[in-house]
C-alpha positions in Angstrom: 107.7 82.2 -27.3 105.6 82.5 -24.1 102.1 80.9 -24.4 100.5 84.1 -23.2 102.2 86.0 -26.0 101.0 83.4 -28.4 97.4 83.7 -27.2 97.7 87.4 -27.3 98.9 87.4 -30.9 96.1 85.0 -31.9 93.4 87.4 -30.7 93.2 89.3 -34.0 92.5 85.9 -35.7 89.8 85.0 -33.1 88.3 88.5 -33.6 88.2 87.9 -37.3 86.3 84.5 -36.7 83.9 86.2 -34.4 83.3 89.0 -36.9 82.7 86.4 -39.6 80.3 84.4 -37.4 78.4 87.6 -36.4 78.3 88.7 -40.0 76.9 85.3 -41.1 74.4 85.4 -38.2 73.4 88.9 -39.2 73.0 87.8 -42.8 70.9 84.8 -41.7 68.7 87.0 -39.6 68.3 89.4 -42.5 67.4 86.4 -44.7 64.9 85.3 -42.0 63.4 88.8 -41.9 63.2 88.8 -45.7 61.6 85.3 -45.7 59.0 86.5 -43.1 58.4 89.5 -45.2 57.9 87.3 -48.3 55.6 85.1 -46.3 53.5 88.1 -45.1 53.4 89.4 -48.7 52.3 86.0 -50.0 49.6 85.7 -47.2 48.3 89.1 -48.1 48.2 88.2 -51.8 46.5 84.9 -50.9 43.9 86.8 -48.9 43.3 89.2 -51.7 43.1 86.3 -54.2 40.5 84.5 -51.9 38.5 87.7 -51.5 38.4 88.0 -55.3 37.4 84.3 -55.4 34.6 84.7 -52.9 33.4 87.7 -54.8 33.5 85.7 -58.0 31.6 82.9 -56.4 29.0 85.4 -55.1 28.7 87.0 -58.5 28.3 83.6 -60.1 25.5 82.8 -57.6 23.9 86.2 -58.3 24.0 85.7 -62.0 22.5 82.2 -61.6 19.8 83.8 -59.5 19.2 86.5 -62.0 18.5 83.9 -64.7 15.5 82.7 -62.6 14.4 85.9 -61.0 14.2 88.0 -64.2 11.8 85.8 -66.0 8.4 86.8 -67.3 6.8 83.4 -66.6 8.3 83.4 -63.1 6.9 86.9 -62.6 3.4 85.8 -63.7 3.5 82.8 -61.5 4.7 84.8 -58.6 1.9 87.2 -58.9 -0.8 84.6 -58.6 -2.5 84.6 -55.2 -1.5 81.0 -54.8 1.7 79.8 -56.3 1.5 77.0 -58.7 3.7 74.5 -56.9 3.4 72.1 -59.8 4.9 74.7 -62.1 7.5 75.5 -59.5 8.4 71.9 -59.0 8.7 71.6 -62.8 10.9 74.7 -63.3 12.7 75.2 -60.0 14.0 71.6 -59.7 16.9 69.8 -58.1 19.0 70.7 -61.1 19.8 74.0 -59.4 21.6 72.0 -56.8 23.1 69.4 -59.0 24.1 71.6 -61.9 24.4 75.1 -60.4 25.6 74.1 -56.8 22.7 76.0 -55.2 22.1 74.4 -51.8 19.0 76.5 -50.9 16.4 78.0 -53.2 13.6 80.0 -51.6 10.6 81.8 -53.0 9.8 84.5 -50.5 6.8 86.8 -50.1 7.3 90.1 -48.4 4.4 89.6 -46.1 3.9 85.8 -46.1 7.4 84.6 -45.6 8.9 81.6 -47.4 6.4 80.2 -49.9 8.5 77.5 -51.4 12.0 76.1 -50.7 14.5 73.6 -52.1 17.1 72.1 -49.8 19.9 70.5 -51.7 17.5 70.0 -54.7 14.6 68.6 -52.6 11.5 70.5 -51.8 11.3 71.3 -48.2 8.2 70.5 -46.2 9.0 73.2 -43.7 10.2 76.1 -45.8 9.8 78.6 -42.9 12.3 76.6 -40.8 14.9 76.3 -43.6 16.4 79.8 -43.2 15.9 80.7 -39.6 16.3 84.5 -39.7 15.0 87.1 -37.4 12.4 89.6 -38.5 14.9 92.4 -38.7 17.3 90.2 -40.7 14.5 89.4 -43.2 13.6 93.0 -43.5 17.1 94.1 -44.0 17.6 91.4 -46.6 14.4 92.4 -48.5 15.4 96.0 -48.4 18.6 95.2 -50.0 16.8 93.4 -52.7 14.4 96.3 -53.2 17.3 98.7 -53.6 18.8 96.6 -56.3 18.6 98.4 -59.7 18.9 95.8 -62.4 19.6 98.4 -65.0 22.8 99.6 -63.3 24.2 96.4 -61.9 24.8 93.1 -63.3 24.0 91.2 -60.2 21.8 91.6 -57.2 22.7 91.9 -53.6 24.6 89.1 -52.1 25.9 88.4 -48.6 27.2 85.9 -46.2 25.1 84.2 -43.6 26.0 81.9 -40.8 23.3 79.4 -39.8 23.0 76.3 -37.6 22.1 73.3 -39.6 21.8 69.7 -38.6 24.4 67.3 -40.0 23.1 65.1 -42.6 24.8 62.0 -41.1 24.9 62.6 -37.4 21.9 64.9 -37.1 23.9 67.2 -34.8 23.7 70.9 -35.3 26.6 72.5 -37.0 27.5 76.0 -38.2 27.3 76.6 -41.9 28.2 79.8 -43.8 26.2 80.4 -46.9 26.8 82.6 -49.9 23.4 84.3 -50.2 22.0 86.1 -53.3 18.4 87.6 -53.2 16.6 89.4 -55.9 13.0 90.5 -56.5 11.3 88.6 -59.3 10.9 91.0 -62.2 9.9 91.1 -65.9 12.5 90.5 -68.5 11.6 93.8 -70.1 12.9 95.6 -67.1 9.6 97.3 -66.4 9.1 98.1 -62.7 7.1 95.5 -61.1 3.8 96.8 -59.7 2.3 93.6 -58.3 3.1 91.5 -55.4 6.6 91.7 -53.9 7.9 88.2 -54.4 11.6 87.4 -54.0 13.8 84.6 -55.1 16.8 83.6 -52.9 19.7 81.3 -53.7 22.2 80.2 -51.1 25.3 78.1 -51.5 27.0 76.5 -48.6 30.7 77.2 -48.1 31.3 73.5 -47.8 34.4 71.3 -48.6 33.5 71.0 -52.2 33.5 74.8 -52.7 36.6 75.1 -50.5 38.5 72.6 -52.7 37.4 74.5 -55.8 38.6 77.7 -54.3 41.9 76.1 -53.2 42.5 74.8 -56.7 41.7 78.1 -58.2 44.2 79.8 -55.9 46.9 77.1 -56.1 46.5 76.2 -52.4 47.0 72.7 -51.1 44.1 72.9 -48.6 41.5 75.4 -47.6 39.4 75.0 -44.4 36.7 76.9 -42.5 37.3 77.8 -38.9 34.4 79.4 -36.9 36.7 80.9 -34.3 36.5 84.7 -34.2 40.2 85.1 -33.4 42.8 85.0 -36.2 45.7 82.8 -35.0 48.0 83.3 -37.9 48.4 85.3 -41.1 47.2 82.4 -43.4 43.5 83.2 -42.7 40.8 85.3 -44.2 38.0 86.7 -42.0 34.5 86.2 -43.4 32.2 89.1 -42.3 28.5 89.7 -42.8 27.0 92.9 -43.9 27.2 94.3 -40.4 31.0 93.6 -40.2 30.6 90.7 -37.8 33.2 87.9 -38.3 31.3 84.8 -39.2 34.4 82.6 -39.4 37.9 82.3 -40.8 38.9 80.9 -44.1 42.3 79.2 -43.4 44.8 77.6 -45.6 48.1 75.7 -45.1 50.8 78.3 -44.3 53.6 76.8 -46.4 55.8 79.9 -45.9 57.7 80.1 -49.2 60.3 82.2 -47.4 61.0 79.3 -45.1 61.3 77.0 -48.2 63.8 79.4 -49.7 65.7 79.4 -46.3 65.6 75.6 -46.3 67.1 75.5 -49.7 69.6 78.1 -48.7 70.5 76.4 -45.5 72.9 73.8 -47.0 74.5 76.4 -49.2 74.8 78.7 -46.2 76.4 76.0 -44.1 78.7 75.3 -47.0 79.5 79.0 -47.2 79.9 79.1 -43.5 82.4 76.3 -43.7 84.2 78.0 -46.6 84.3 81.3 -44.6 85.6 79.6 -41.5 88.2 77.8 -43.6 89.1 81.2 -45.2 89.2 82.8 -41.8 91.4 80.0 -40.6 93.7 80.5 -43.6 93.7 84.3 -43.0 94.4 83.7 -39.3 97.2 81.3 -40.2 98.6 83.7 -42.8 98.3 86.6 -40.4 100.1 84.5 -37.7 102.8 83.5 -40.1 103.2 87.2 -41.3 103.2 88.3 -37.7 105.9 85.8 -36.9 107.8 86.9 -40.0 107.5 90.6 -38.9 108.6 89.7 -35.4 111.7 87.9 -36.9 112.3 90.8 -39.2 112.0 93.3 -36.4 114.4 91.2 -34.3 116.8 91.1 -37.3 116.6 94.8 -37.8 117.1 95.4 -34.1 120.1 93.0 -34.1 121.5 94.7 -37.2 121.0 98.2 -35.6 122.9 97.1 -32.6 125.6 95.6 -34.8 126.0 98.9 -36.7 126.3 100.7 -33.4 129.0 98.2 -32.4 130.8 98.7 -35.8 130.9 102.4 -35.1 131.9 101.9 -31.5 134.7 99.5 -32.5 136.5 102.4 -34.2 138.8 103.5 -31.4 140.0 106.6 -33.2 141.5 107.8 -36.4 144.9 106.4 -35.5 143.5 102.8 -35.2 145.1 100.4 -37.7 142.7 99.3 -40.4 143.7 95.6 -40.2 143.0 95.5 -36.4 139.6 97.1 -37.0 138.6 94.6 -39.7 139.8 91.6 -37.6 137.6 92.8 -34.8 134.4 93.3 -36.7 134.4 90.2 -39.0 132.8 87.8 -36.4 130.1 90.4 -35.7 129.3 90.7 -39.4 129.1 86.9 -39.8 126.9 86.5 -36.8 124.5 89.3 -37.8 124.2 88.1 -41.4 124.1 84.5 -40.5 126.8 83.9 -43.0 129.3 81.0 -43.2 132.1 83.2 -44.4 132.7 87.0 -44.3 135.7 88.8 -45.8 136.9 92.3 -46.6 138.7 92.9 -49.9 140.6 96.0 -51.2 141.1 97.1 -54.8 144.5 97.9 -56.0 145.3 101.5 -57.0 144.7 100.6 -60.7 141.5 98.6 -60.0 143.0 95.6 -61.6 143.0 93.3 -58.6 141.3 92.6 -55.3 143.3 91.7 -52.2 141.7 89.9 -49.3 142.6 92.0 -46.2 140.9 89.6 -43.8 138.2 86.9 -43.6 136.6 84.6 -41.2 135.0 81.1 -41.7 132.5 80.4 -39.0 132.2 76.7 -39.9 135.9 76.0 -39.2 136.5 79.0 -36.9 139.4 79.9 -39.3 140.7 83.2 -40.3 142.2 83.8 -43.8 143.7 86.6 -45.8 146.0 87.3 -48.7 143.9 85.8 -51.5 144.1 87.8 -54.7 141.5 88.1 -57.6 142.8 89.5 -60.9 140.6 91.4 -63.3 142.0 89.5 -66.3 141.0 86.2 -64.7 137.6 87.3 -63.5 136.3 90.0 -65.8 132.7 88.9 -65.3 132.9 89.3 -61.5 134.7 92.7 -61.7 132.2 93.9 -64.3 129.2 92.9 -62.1 130.8 94.8 -59.2 131.1 97.9 -61.3 127.5 97.9 -62.5 125.8 98.2 -59.1 126.4 98.9 -55.4 125.8 95.3 -54.4 125.9 91.8 -55.9 123.2 89.4 -54.7 123.3 85.8 -55.9 121.2 83.0 -54.5 122.6 80.4 -56.9 126.2 81.5 -57.4 127.2 78.3 -59.2 124.7 79.0 -61.9 125.1 82.7 -62.0 126.5 84.0 -65.3 128.1 86.9 -63.5 130.2 84.4 -61.4 131.3 81.9 -64.0 135.0 82.5 -63.5 134.5 82.0 -59.7 132.6 78.7 -60.0 135.6 76.5 -59.0 136.4 78.9 -56.2 132.8 78.8 -54.9 132.3 75.0 -55.4 135.5 74.3 -53.5 134.2 76.1 -50.5 130.6 74.8 -50.9 129.1 78.3 -51.3 125.4 78.3 -51.9 124.6 82.0 -51.7 126.7 85.2 -52.0 126.2 88.8 -51.1 128.8 91.5 -51.9 128.7 95.2 -51.2 131.1 97.8 -52.5 133.1 99.9 -50.2 132.9 103.4 -51.7 135.6 106.0 -50.8 135.4 109.4 -52.4 132.9 108.1 -55.0 135.2 105.3 -56.1 135.1 101.6 -55.3 137.8 101.0 -52.7 136.9 97.5 -51.8 134.1 95.0 -51.1 132.5 93.1 -48.2 131.8 89.6 -49.2 129.2 87.5 -47.3 128.9 83.8 -48.3 126.5 81.1 -47.0 126.6 77.3 -47.2 122.9 77.0 -46.4 120.8 75.6 -49.3 118.2 78.0 -50.7 119.4 80.9 -48.7 117.7 84.1 -49.8 119.2 87.4 -48.7 116.5 89.7 -47.5 116.4 93.4 -48.2 117.3 94.2 -44.6 120.5 92.0 -45.1 121.3 94.0 -48.2 120.7 97.3 -46.4 122.8 96.1 -43.4 125.8 95.0 -45.5 125.7 98.3 -47.5 125.6 100.3 -44.2 128.5 98.2 -42.9 130.4 98.9 -46.1 129.9 102.6 -45.6 131.2 102.4 -42.0 134.3 100.5 -43.2 134.7 103.1 -46.0 134.9 105.8 -43.3 137.6 103.8 -41.6 139.5 103.1 -44.8 139.2 106.7 -45.9 140.5 107.9 -42.5 143.3 105.3 -42.6 144.2 106.3 -46.2 144.0 110.0 -45.4 146.1 109.6 -42.3 148.7 107.5 -44.2 148.8 110.0 -47.0 149.0 113.0 -44.7 151.6 111.3 -42.6 153.7 110.5 -45.7 153.3 114.0 -47.0 154.0 115.5 -43.6 157.2 113.4 -43.4 158.1 114.4 -47.0 157.5 118.0 -46.4 158.7 118.5 -42.8 161.4 115.9 -42.1 164.8 115.0 -43.4 165.0 111.5 -44.8 168.6 110.8 -43.8 168.4 111.7 -40.1 164.6 111.7 -39.5 165.0 115.1 -38.0 162.7 118.1 -38.8 163.8 120.0 -41.9 164.2 123.7 -42.4 160.5 124.1 -43.2 159.4 122.3 -40.1 162.0 124.3 -38.1 160.7 127.6 -39.4 157.1 126.5 -38.7 158.0 125.6 -35.1 159.8 128.9 -34.7 156.8 130.8 -36.0 154.5 129.0 -33.6 156.8 129.7 -30.6 157.1 133.4 -31.5 153.3 133.7 -32.3 152.5 132.1 -28.9 154.7 134.7 -27.1 153.4 137.6 -29.2 149.8 136.6 -28.3 150.4 136.1 -24.6 152.1 137.6 -21.6 155.3 135.5 -22.2 156.8 137.8 -24.8 159.8 138.5 -22.7 160.7 134.8 -22.5 163.5 134.4 -25.1 163.9 131.8 -27.8 167.4 131.0 -28.9 168.1 129.9 -32.5 171.5 128.2 -32.6 172.9 127.3 -36.0 175.6 124.7 -36.3 177.7 123.8 -39.3 179.9 120.7 -39.5 183.1 121.9 -41.1 185.2 119.7 -43.3 182.4 117.3 -44.3 183.7 117.1 -47.8 187.1 115.9 -46.5 185.4 113.3 -44.3 183.4 112.0 -47.4 186.6 111.9 -49.4 188.5 110.1 -46.6 185.9 107.7 -45.3 183.4 107.6 -48.0 180.0 109.2 -48.6 178.2 106.6 -46.5 180.5 107.4 -43.6 179.8 111.0 -44.0 176.0 110.3 -43.9 176.5 108.2 -40.8 178.4 111.0 -39.2 175.6 113.4 -39.9 173.1 110.9 -38.3 175.3 110.5 -35.2 175.6 114.3 -34.8 171.8 114.6 -35.1 171.3 111.9 -32.5 173.7 113.6 -30.1 171.9 116.9 -30.6 168.5 115.2 -30.0 169.8 113.8 -26.7 170.9 117.3 -25.6 167.6 118.9 -26.4 165.3 119.6 -23.5 161.5 119.4 -23.5 160.0 121.9 -25.9 163.3 122.4 -27.8 163.8 121.3 -31.3 166.7 120.0 -33.4 166.4 120.3 -37.2 168.6 119.6 -40.2 168.9 122.9 -41.9 171.2 121.9 -44.8 173.6 119.2 -45.8 176.1 119.9 -43.1 174.1 122.3 -41.0 171.8 121.8 -38.0 169.7 124.2 -36.1 168.6 124.0 -32.5 165.9 126.0 -30.8 166.8 126.8 -27.2 164.4 127.7 -24.4 165.2 129.3 -21.1 164.0 132.1 -18.7 166.3 134.8 -20.0 169.0 135.5 -22.5 171.7 134.6 -20.0 170.1 131.2 -19.6 170.1 130.8 -23.4 173.8 131.6 -23.5 174.5 129.1 -20.8 172.5 126.5 -22.7 174.6 127.2 -25.8 177.8 126.7 -23.8 176.5 123.4 -22.5 175.6 122.1 -26.0 178.9 123.2 -27.5 180.9 121.6 -24.7 179.0 118.3 -25.3 179.6 118.5 -29.0 183.3 118.8 -28.5 183.3 115.2 -27.3 184.6 112.8 -30.0 182.3 110.6 -32.1 183.1 107.0 -33.0 183.2 106.4 -36.7 184.5 103.2 -38.2 186.0 102.4 -34.8 187.9 105.7 -34.8 187.3 108.7 -32.7 186.6 111.8 -34.6 186.7 115.3 -33.0 184.3 117.5 -34.9 184.9 121.1 -35.9 181.7 123.0 -35.6 180.9 126.6 -36.4 178.0 128.0 -34.3 176.0 131.1 -34.4 173.2 132.3 -32.1 170.4 134.7 -32.4 167.7 135.4 -29.8 164.1 136.4 -29.9 162.9 139.0 -29.1 166.2 140.9 -28.8 167.4 140.4 -32.3 164.1 140.2 -34.1 160.5 139.1 -33.7 160.4 137.3 -37.1 161.2 133.6 -37.5 162.9 134.0 -40.9 165.0 136.9 -39.7 166.0 135.0 -36.6 167.3 132.2 -38.8 169.1 134.7 -41.0 170.7 136.3 -38.0 171.8 132.9 -36.7 173.3 132.0 -40.1 175.1 135.4 -40.2 176.5 134.7 -36.8 177.5 131.3 -37.9 179.4 132.7 -40.9 181.3 135.0 -38.5 182.1 132.1 -36.2 183.9 130.4 -39.0 186.5 133.1 -38.8 187.2 132.3 -35.1 190.2 130.0 -34.9 189.1 128.8 -31.4 185.7 127.7 -32.8 183.7 129.6 -30.3 180.1 130.3 -30.9 179.1 133.8 -31.9 176.1 135.9 -30.9 174.5 137.9 -33.6 175.1 141.7 -33.7 173.4 144.0 -36.1 176.6 145.5 -37.5 177.7 142.1 -38.7 175.8 142.4 -42.0 176.1 145.1 -44.5 173.0 143.7 -46.1 171.1 145.1 -43.1 172.0 148.6 -44.2 171.1 147.8 -47.7 167.8 146.5 -46.5 167.2 149.7 -44.6 168.0 151.7 -47.8 165.6 149.6 -49.8 162.9 150.0 -47.2 163.1 153.8 -47.3 163.1 153.9 -51.1 160.3 151.4 -51.4 157.9 154.0 -50.0 158.4 156.1 -53.1 158.8 153.3 -55.7 155.1 153.3 -56.8 154.8 157.1 -57.0 158.1 157.3 -59.0 156.9 154.6 -61.5 159.8 152.3 -60.6 157.6 149.2 -60.3 156.5 147.2 -63.3 154.9 143.9 -64.0 156.2 140.9 -65.9 153.9 138.1 -66.9 154.8 134.4 -67.0 152.3 132.4 -69.0 151.1 129.0 -68.1 149.5 126.4 -70.4 146.7 123.8 -70.0 148.1 120.2 -70.0 144.9 119.2 -71.8 145.7 121.0 -75.1 149.0 122.7 -74.6 147.5 126.1 -75.1 148.0 129.3 -73.0 145.3 129.5 -70.2 146.6 132.5 -68.3 149.6 134.2 -66.8 151.0 135.1 -63.4 151.7 138.7 -62.8 155.2 139.3 -61.1 156.2 142.6 -59.8 159.7 144.0 -60.6 161.6 147.0 -59.2 164.2 149.0 -61.1 166.0 151.1 -58.4 167.7 154.1 -59.9 170.9 153.5 -57.9 170.8 149.8 -57.1 169.4 148.5 -60.3 166.9 145.6 -60.4 166.1 144.5 -56.9 164.8 140.9 -56.6 161.3 140.5 -55.2 162.7 138.3 -52.4 164.5 141.4 -51.1 161.8 144.0 -51.1 158.6 142.0 -50.7 159.4 140.9 -47.1 160.3 144.5 -46.3 157.0 145.7 -47.8 155.2 143.2 -45.6 157.0 144.3 -42.5 156.3 147.9 -43.1 152.8 147.6 -44.4 153.7 149.0 -47.8 152.6 145.8 -49.3 149.0 147.1 -49.2 149.7 150.0 -51.5 152.0 148.0 -53.7 149.5 145.1 -53.8 146.6 147.4 -54.8 148.7 148.9 -57.7 149.8 145.4 -58.9 146.2 144.2 -58.7 144.8 147.2 -60.7 147.6 147.0 -63.4 147.2 143.2 -63.8 143.4 143.5 -64.1 143.7 146.3 -66.6 146.1 144.4 -68.8 144.1 141.2 -68.5 140.9 143.0 -69.8 142.8 144.1 -72.9 144.3 140.6 -73.6 140.9 138.9 -73.1 139.3 141.3 -75.6 142.1 141.0 -78.2 143.5 137.5 -78.0 142.2 135.0 -75.5 138.6 135.4 -74.2 139.2 132.9 -71.4 142.5 134.4 -70.3 143.0 134.2 -66.5 145.4 136.5 -64.6 147.0 135.3 -61.4 148.2 137.8 -58.8 150.2 137.1 -55.7 148.6 138.3 -52.5 150.4 138.7 -49.1 148.8 137.6 -45.9 149.2 141.2 -44.7 146.8 142.2 -47.5 144.3 139.4 -46.5 144.4 140.7 -42.9 143.1 144.1 -44.1 139.3 144.1 -43.6 139.0 146.3 -46.8 140.8 143.9 -49.1 137.8 142.1 -50.6 136.1 145.4 -51.2 139.3 146.7 -52.9 139.4 143.7 -55.2 135.7 144.1 -56.0 136.2 147.7 -56.8 139.1 147.0 -59.2 137.1 144.3 -61.0 134.1 146.7 -61.4 136.3 149.6 -62.6 137.9 147.5 -65.4 134.8 145.3 -66.1 136.6 142.0 -65.5 134.6 139.0 -64.3 135.6 137.5 -61.0 136.4 134.1 -62.5 139.1 135.7 -64.7 141.1 136.6 -61.6 143.1 134.2 -59.5 144.8 135.2 -56.2 147.8 133.3 -55.1 148.6 132.9 -51.4 151.4 131.0 -49.6 150.9 128.1 -47.2 151.6 130.4 -44.3 147.8 131.0 -44.5 147.4 127.9 -42.5 149.0 129.6 -39.5 147.3 132.9 -40.0 143.7 131.9 -40.3 142.3 134.9 -38.4 138.6 135.9 -38.6 139.5 138.8 -40.9 141.4 136.5 -43.4 138.5 134.0 -43.3 136.0 136.7 -44.0 138.0 138.1 -46.9 138.4 134.6 -48.4 134.7 134.0 -48.2 133.9 137.3 -49.9 136.5 136.8 -52.6 135.2 133.3 -53.4 131.6 134.7 -53.4 132.8 137.0 -56.3 133.9 133.9 -58.3 137.6 134.7 -57.7 139.8 131.6 -57.5 142.3 131.0 -54.6 145.6 129.2 -55.4 148.1 127.9 -52.9 151.5 129.0 -54.2 154.7 126.9 -53.7 152.6 124.1 -52.2 154.6 121.7 -50.1 157.2 124.2 -48.9 155.1 125.8 -46.1 152.7 124.9 -43.4 149.5 123.9 -45.3 147.1 122.1 -42.9 145.0 119.5 -44.5 142.1 120.2 -42.1 142.4 123.9 -43.1 142.4 123.1 -46.8 139.2 121.0 -46.2 137.6 123.9 -44.4 138.7 126.5 -47.0 139.4 124.5 -50.2 141.5 126.2 -52.8 140.7 126.2 -56.5 144.3 125.5 -57.4 147.5 124.0 -55.8 150.8 125.0 -57.4 153.5 122.4 -56.8 156.8 124.0 -55.9 159.7 123.6 -58.4 161.9 121.6 -55.9 159.5 118.7 -56.1 159.5 118.6 -59.9 163.3 119.1 -60.5 164.0 115.3 -60.5 160.8 114.1 -62.1 160.4 111.6 -63.6 163.9 110.2 -62.9 163.5 110.1 -59.1 160.8 107.6 -58.0 160.5 109.3 -54.7 159.9 112.7 -56.3 157.5 111.2 -58.8 155.5 109.4 -56.1 155.3 112.6 -54.1 154.1 114.6 -57.2 151.5 111.9 -57.9 150.3 112.1 -54.3 150.0 115.9 -54.4 148.0 115.7 -57.7 145.7 113.1 -56.3 145.2 115.0 -53.0 144.5 118.2 -54.9 141.8 116.6 -57.0 140.3 115.0 -53.9 140.0 118.5 -52.5 138.4 119.6 -55.7 141.4 121.7 -56.8 143.3 121.9 -60.1 147.0 121.4 -59.9 149.8 123.4 -61.5 153.4 122.4 -61.8 155.8 125.3 -61.3 159.4 125.5 -62.6 158.8 123.2 -65.6 162.0 123.3 -67.6 161.9 120.3 -69.9 159.2 118.4 -71.9 159.6 115.2 -69.9 158.5 117.0 -66.7 155.5 118.4 -68.5 154.5 115.1 -70.0 154.9 113.3 -66.7 152.6 115.9 -65.1 150.1 115.6 -67.8 150.1 111.8 -67.7 149.3 111.8 -64.0 146.4 114.2 -64.0 148.2 117.6 -63.7 146.1 120.5 -65.1 148.6 123.3 -65.9 152.3 123.8 -66.4 154.4 126.9 -65.8 158.1 127.4 -66.2 160.9 128.3 -68.5 159.9 125.5 -70.8 156.9 127.6 -71.8 158.4 131.1 -71.2 160.3 133.3 -68.8 158.5 136.1 -67.2 157.9 138.7 -69.9 157.2 142.5 -70.0 153.7 143.4 -71.1 154.8 144.1 -74.7 156.6 140.7 -75.1 153.7 139.0 -73.4 151.4 140.5 -76.0 153.5 139.1 -78.8 153.6 135.7 -77.1 149.8 135.7 -77.0 149.7 136.6 -80.7 151.9 133.7 -81.6 150.2 131.5 -79.0 152.5 128.5 -79.5 151.1 125.1 -78.4 153.1 122.9 -76.1 153.5 119.5 -77.8 152.6 116.9 -75.1 
């Protein structure tokens, strides 16, 4: 990684360290501020305590003074004109200094000044000089003493005085602050003195002795007196006189308990700082590691995202071979997952085994495939795959889910395994297996998400491949002849329908389409003479020759055992006739069979669109009719269709005319063919089949008059009558016999192209009070070619009413799988021709199983038509078929017989 990017990524960590340091510095500053506050509070409390101590000392001095000043004998002595100094010396002795700590004791006369004085217990020879106060100071002092009322106060006035006194040792003058108490000498009785005004004054120096006492009383290490008038710090108390003048400062050692607390906290704070820095370093380290992990995870996710895009891009189309796709993506999967081995496995159809489709070993740069794991040998592994979408094992050799694979894994030195199921249609279709030889390899969640996403992409490819394979197989089964590989009759008619529809919907309607029908005569004789295989070979050779003769856009199809059809294209009918001549001339050339030349005898008939008809089935019929006529031509010339060739045409015309009156005359009736559920063998419903009893021609098959009804549009009236009659009958039978009875009615595409059809059905249901889910409408596979907006709209409206849609004769028409996915039917009815040889024919059986599986994949139930024996029914039931219909259950019955059948309600024994 680039150093700049590394420094850039570390910035959040450095920011965290800075924040921690700033935070700690802020906390330390707050602690300092708190300590200063504590110191200030302590200083304030100390000042108040010293103030109280000074007040106590002054009160003590005043009380001591009061003991001497309020004394009758002292009062009598003080009233004498001349004080008896002997008495004073005997009573006011040095004990006041020694015992009471009174430095100065003065007897003062209001007019005569100091009469007697003691200085530190010694009588002063110059009492006037002992307390050098000005006249005003003396007067003020004496006035205070006169205002003193001994009855109301315990002590007399006291104050502080600052004086200059000589030092006892050096003799130098120095400032001294005295605690001074003065009181007028009075009688003990409290009577107001009326004699001379004499006063007694005691003073105590604020010396070191008193300071030590005060310091001890206030828990101070040292207390000193500073005569500066400016307070330098908070650990000082200003001493003021009565006029508020600062005499000095009482100072003590500023121990600052807050600082002491900080000093005690400092080691712990440093330790906390170290711990915080270590924690920050760990956080930064963890953040860096997480950031690196996130970067690696983002890179992995980005790599996996690109890999998934490449997996999608590697799919070159729905026609790509699955094996090629897997071989291409395996190295990419191994590189993205960092795996030693990656392989793709596919479940067998019965889920009993796993086949390795392809694998890659990055260590040896080898590819492998073909390994098989059987359920019976590895039940633990198969069980683990069934339980969850993926299997994650970081110690596969100790994993109980992989015990049966231990030898397999140990042989390949596999240390970690990650499997993801490939789900197709909600079922497990295979797995992706990623294996690692790295010790302690742990698969991350993004690895699991990636391999599951890769499995989903492969599932789409597998689903597409399986669908294409199934569709291709079904398409070949439905539309191509197995013996020759040529299109069959169904594919021929579909192609003819498409050609005609293209011309009908465009300006090319006048461009003809020729339908040439050829029949190889004498095929039975050839089979008898040369053998059946030779006859089949001759058919293939004839088909190959016809294919070579076909031009671009033309088609050759095998129409029957010995019959071929060829669609011819040209600009006009004359061109079509010339093309027919050319083809017939070429077919007259001999074929080599078993080293012998054979000259073929062919009967050929031709019909041309649009001259003869505009309908594909009619064009084929006309060609067949012309072919039948050509058989009577000894020269073997081809015959062009003419209307007068077929008396049936007249009959058809007669039928067409009478069909218009058939409903009004009551000639139509319904027969009902019941069908049973293959789950319980009981009747589930019936199909309504229309019958026509013509007064002259007798019973006319539906195949004769239904196409005519569709051509003339009469099918709408007939269909509406059939629908109403079937619904009316179903309501009665549901009420009397079977509450869940479902009636099926065949519907023509002509009816579906009527915009009113869905409303007509809704009206019939409402009139007879039949729920929509009790009605099933059967349509043919021709719906795939006629999906007009009107038909689509009707289908949507019908399904919205709960009406089921069934595809009748499935497999014989043109059903498009994409169309079925867009408009899924509720039921597919397998045509009888696919069930005739079930279960004896493996081909037919496989085809029926495929149709059942496809129907269920599309969400549709499956009915087998034309069931004539119990083996067919049981085969259909065993392979998931839902319903059975056919002569085994019952022939189509008139309404009365159907009612008796419902009363008996026999169960089919499956």
